[in-house]
LUMLOMAR-625582 format. One record per residue (C-alpha): residue number from 1; residue in one letter; chain; x, y, z. Coordinates in pm, whole numbers, always signed. Example, Ala and Ser with C-alpha at 12.3 -4.5 7.8 and 13.67 -1.06 7.14 Angstrom:
<pts>
<pt pos="1" code="A" unit="A" u="+1230" v="-450" w="+780"/>
<pt pos="2" code="S" unit="A" u="+1367" v="-106" w="+714"/>
</pts>
This chain:
<pts>
<pt pos="1" code="M" unit="A" u="+439" v="+2586" w="+504"/>
<pt pos="2" code="A" unit="A" u="+560" v="+2280" w="+695"/>
<pt pos="3" code="L" unit="A" u="+672" v="+1939" w="+577"/>
<pt pos="4" code="R" unit="A" u="+522" v="+1656" w="+782"/>
<pt pos="5" code="F" unit="A" u="+564" v="+1279" w="+763"/>
<pt pos="6" code="I" unit="A" u="+343" v="+986" w="+864"/>
<pt pos="7" code="R" unit="A" u="+447" v="+622" w="+842"/>
<pt pos="8" code="D" unit="A" u="+170" v="+372" w="+773"/>
<pt pos="9" code="R" unit="A" u="+166" v="-11" w="+763"/>
<pt pos="10" code="V" unit="A" u="-89" v="-181" w="+538"/>
<pt pos="11" code="V" unit="A" u="-171" v="-543" w="+631"/>
<pt pos="12" code="F" unit="A" u="-297" v="-784" w="+365"/>
<pt pos="13" code="D" unit="A" u="-474" v="-1097" w="+493"/>
<pt pos="14" code="P" unit="A" u="-431" v="-1433" w="+313"/>
<pt pos="15" code="T" unit="A" u="-628" v="-1409" w="-14"/>
<pt pos="16" code="Q" unit="A" u="-639" v="-1589" w="-348"/>
<pt pos="17" code="G" unit="A" u="-800" v="-1530" w="-685"/>
<pt pos="18" code="R" unit="A" u="-750" v="-1152" w="-715"/>
<pt pos="19" code="I" unit="A" u="-521" v="-857" w="-669"/>
<pt pos="20" code="Q" unit="A" u="-565" v="-728" w="-315"/>
<pt pos="21" code="N" unit="A" u="-649" v="-358" w="-271"/>
<pt pos="22" code="E" unit="A" u="-650" v="-171" w="+58"/>
<pt pos="23" code="P" unit="A" u="-773" v="+190" w="+77"/>
<pt pos="24" code="R" unit="A" u="-597" v="+404" w="+337"/>
<pt pos="25" code="T" unit="A" u="-661" v="+745" w="+491"/>
<pt pos="26" code="V" unit="A" u="-422" v="+929" w="+723"/>
<pt pos="27" code="A" unit="A" u="-491" v="+1256" w="+903"/>
<pt pos="28" code="F" unit="A" u="-239" v="+1535" w="+952"/>
<pt pos="29" code="P" unit="A" u="-271" v="+1798" w="+1229"/>
<pt pos="30" code="S" unit="A" u="-349" v="+2074" w="+975"/>
<pt pos="31" code="N" unit="A" u="-474" v="+2109" w="+619"/>
<pt pos="32" code="V" unit="A" u="-261" v="+1956" w="+344"/>
<pt pos="33" code="R" unit="A" u="-157" v="+2146" w="+30"/>
<pt pos="34" code="T" unit="A" u="+26" v="+1864" w="-148"/>
<pt pos="35" code="A" unit="A" u="+116" v="+1507" w="-63"/>
<pt pos="36" code="H" unit="A" u="+324" v="+1222" w="-199"/>
<pt pos="37" code="I" unit="A" u="+344" v="+855" w="-97"/>
<pt pos="38" code="A" unit="A" u="+674" v="+663" w="-86"/>
<pt pos="39" code="L" unit="A" u="+718" v="+288" w="-58"/>
<pt pos="40" code="N" unit="A" u="+912" v="+232" w="+264"/>
<pt pos="41" code="G" unit="A" u="+931" v="-148" w="+245"/>
<pt pos="42" code="F" unit="A" u="+729" v="-465" w="+210"/>
<pt pos="43" code="D" unit="A" u="+717" v="-826" w="+327"/>
<pt pos="44" code="V" unit="A" u="+503" v="-1060" w="+116"/>
<pt pos="45" code="Q" unit="A" u="+479" v="-1437" w="+97"/>
<pt pos="46" code="Y" unit="A" u="+265" v="-1726" w="-14"/>
<pt pos="47" code="S" unit="A" u="+48" v="-1851" w="+272"/>
<pt pos="48" code="D" unit="A" u="+58" v="-2223" w="+194"/>
<pt pos="49" code="G" unit="A" u="+413" v="-2327" w="+108"/>
<pt pos="50" code="D" unit="A" u="+680" v="-2242" w="-145"/>
<pt pos="51" code="H" unit="A" u="+593" v="-2145" w="-505"/>
<pt pos="52" code="H" unit="A" u="+780" v="-2018" w="-805"/>
<pt pos="53" code="L" unit="A" u="+724" v="-1648" w="-864"/>
<pt pos="54" code="L" unit="A" u="+606" v="-1526" w="-1204"/>
<pt pos="55" code="R" unit="A" u="+472" v="-1185" w="-1107"/>
<pt pos="56" code="Q" unit="A" u="+480" v="-956" w="-806"/>
<pt pos="57" code="I" unit="A" u="+293" v="-625" w="-780"/>
<pt pos="58" code="V" unit="A" u="+325" v="-369" w="-501"/>
<pt pos="59" code="D" unit="A" u="+157" v="-49" w="-620"/>
<pt pos="60" code="I" unit="A" u="+54" v="+276" w="-450"/>
<pt pos="61" code="S" unit="A" u="-199" v="+508" w="-612"/>
<pt pos="62" code="D" unit="A" u="-166" v="+884" w="-633"/>
<pt pos="63" code="P" unit="A" u="-306" v="+1046" w="-318"/>
<pt pos="64" code="T" unit="A" u="-619" v="+1256" w="-293"/>
<pt pos="65" code="I" unit="A" u="-644" v="+1537" w="-40"/>
<pt pos="66" code="A" unit="A" u="-947" v="+1662" w="+153"/>
<pt pos="67" code="G" unit="A" u="-859" v="+1916" w="+423"/>
<pt pos="68" code="N" unit="A" u="-615" v="+1742" w="+657"/>
<pt pos="69" code="A" unit="A" u="-685" v="+1391" w="+522"/>
<pt pos="70" code="V" unit="A" u="-475" v="+1211" w="+262"/>
<pt pos="71" code="T" unit="A" u="-631" v="+904" w="+98"/>
<pt pos="72" code="Y" unit="A" u="-453" v="+648" w="-119"/>
<pt pos="73" code="N" unit="A" u="-478" v="+284" w="-225"/>
<pt pos="74" code="V" unit="A" u="-221" v="+4" w="-199"/>
<pt pos="75" code="S" unit="A" u="-240" v="-300" w="-431"/>
<pt pos="76" code="L" unit="A" u="-63" v="-634" w="-380"/>
<pt pos="77" code="L" unit="A" u="-30" v="-947" w="-594"/>
<pt pos="78" code="L" unit="A" u="+187" v="-1261" w="-589"/>
<pt pos="79" code="R" unit="A" u="+136" v="-1500" w="-881"/>
<pt pos="80" code="D" unit="A" u="+312" v="-1815" w="-992"/>
<pt pos="81" code="S" unit="A" u="+325" v="-1951" w="-1349"/>
<pt pos="82" code="S" unit="A" u="+20" v="-2183" w="-1323"/>
<pt pos="83" code="G" unit="A" u="-188" v="-1937" w="-1526"/>
<pt pos="84" code="N" unit="A" u="-419" v="-1850" w="-1236"/>
<pt pos="85" code="I" unit="A" u="-407" v="-1650" w="-917"/>
<pt pos="86" code="D" unit="A" u="-495" v="-1965" w="-726"/>
<pt pos="87" code="D" unit="A" u="-243" v="-1960" w="-440"/>
<pt pos="88" code="R" unit="A" u="-310" v="-1768" w="-119"/>
<pt pos="89" code="F" unit="A" u="-70" v="-1481" w="-50"/>
<pt pos="90" code="Q" unit="A" u="-38" v="-1223" w="+226"/>
<pt pos="91" code="G" unit="A" u="+193" v="-955" w="+356"/>
<pt pos="92" code="T" unit="A" u="+255" v="-603" w="+473"/>
<pt pos="93" code="V" unit="A" u="+344" v="-286" w="+284"/>
<pt pos="94" code="D" unit="A" u="+501" v="+9" w="+465"/>
<pt pos="95" code="T" unit="A" u="+442" v="+356" w="+327"/>
<pt pos="96" code="L" unit="A" u="+567" v="+704" w="+406"/>
<pt pos="97" code="I" unit="A" u="+324" v="+991" w="+346"/>
<pt pos="98" code="I" unit="A" u="+499" v="+1322" w="+289"/>
<pt pos="99" code="A" unit="A" u="+276" v="+1628" w="+309"/>
<pt pos="100" code="D" unit="A" u="+319" v="+2002" w="+272"/>
<pt pos="101" code="T" unit="A" u="+80" v="+2134" w="+536"/>
<pt pos="102" code="I" unit="A" u="-48" v="+2476" w="+628"/>
<pt pos="103" code="S" unit="A" u="+123" v="+2555" w="+958"/>
</pts>
C-alpha cells in the first residue's frame, strides 16, 4: 500500500450558454485501490468585461478507477443575474488526486 499524489490543471476555454464540463484521466505508476479528488484552487473570470455574479459553480465528480487510471469530471459555471448564461466565461481549476496504490 502506497499513497501517491498527482496534481492536475483543467483549462476551460471561453464559453457561453452552458455549464462547462471537462472529463479528466490521470495514470498512476501502479494499480489504484481507492482515490479521492481535492480542489487545489481555481481562477475563473468573465471573458468580455466585468459582470455582477449571481452564481458560481466549481464541482468535481467522484472518481472512477480502472487499473492504474483515475477518471473524473470537473464542471464550471459563472452566471450573472440576467436570467441567462449569456456571458462568456473561462478559467482554470487545479485538482489534487490522492490514490492508494498497490506498491
